[in-house]
C-alpha positions as CSV (number, residue, x, y, z in Angstrom):
1,M,104.1,39.8,176.7
2,Y,103.3,42.9,178.7
3,D,101.6,43.4,182.0
4,M,97.8,43.3,181.3
5,T,95.2,45.4,183.1
6,I,92.4,43.5,184.8
7,Y,90.1,44.4,181.9
8,E,92.5,43.1,179.2
9,L,93.0,39.9,181.2
10,R,89.3,39.3,181.6
11,K,88.6,39.9,177.9
12,T,91.5,37.6,176.9
13,L,90.1,34.8,179.1
14,E,86.6,35.3,177.8
15,Q,87.8,35.1,174.2
16,R,89.8,31.9,175.0
17,A,86.7,30.3,176.5
18,E,84.6,31.3,173.6
19,G,87.2,29.8,171.2
20,L,87.3,26.6,173.2
21,S,83.5,26.3,173.3
22,Y,83.4,26.8,169.5
23,R,86.0,24.1,168.9
24,L,84.1,21.7,171.1
25,W,80.8,22.5,169.4
26,K,82.3,22.1,165.9
27,L,84.0,18.8,166.9
28,G,80.7,17.5,168.2
29,N,78.9,18.4,165.0
30,L,81.6,16.7,162.9
31,C,81.5,13.5,165.0
32,Q,77.7,13.3,164.4
33,M,78.3,13.5,160.7
34,M,80.6,10.5,160.5
35,E,78.4,8.7,157.8
36,K,78.5,11.6,155.5
37,Y,81.7,13.4,156.5
38,P,82.3,16.6,154.5
39,E,84.9,16.3,151.7
40,T,86.3,19.8,151.9
41,P,87.0,22.2,154.8
42,N,84.6,24.7,153.2
43,D,81.8,22.0,153.3
44,A,82.7,21.3,157.0
45,N,82.8,25.0,158.0
46,P,80.4,27.0,155.9
47,E,80.2,29.7,158.6
48,L,83.9,30.3,158.1
49,D,83.8,30.4,154.3
50,I,85.3,33.7,153.3
51,K,84.4,34.9,149.9
52,P,87.0,36.6,147.8
53,K,86.7,40.3,147.5
54,K,85.2,41.7,144.4
55,T,87.9,43.2,142.1
56,Y,87.5,45.9,139.5
57,A,89.5,46.2,136.3
58,M,91.9,49.1,136.2
59,P,90.9,51.8,133.7
60,D,93.2,52.3,130.8
61,F,94.3,55.8,131.7
62,L,95.4,54.5,135.1
63,K,97.2,51.6,133.5
64,E,99.1,54.0,131.3
65,K,100.0,56.3,134.2
66,W,101.1,53.3,136.3
67,A,103.2,51.8,133.5
68,K,104.9,55.2,132.9
69,Q,105.8,55.6,136.6
70,K,107.2,52.0,136.8
71,G,108.9,52.2,133.4
72,Y,107.0,49.4,131.7
73,K,105.8,49.4,128.2
74,I,102.2,48.6,127.4
75,N,101.5,46.7,124.2
76,G,98.7,48.1,122.2
């Protein structure tokens, strides 16, 4: 670690407190749901569910250029 300024120390302590309060809130919610406990972590934490990024298919001309640079052969 390094020597923190007062501002950095204050922000660090605030963020730790917010993290602890979130964990306590979430634990309380899960304890209330004991009859119908969620089966997956995504069901238990829908606010933390991170959707995968949308991907795009690489155009053919870029595939050919990439394959040429890497020394691969493209079938077709």
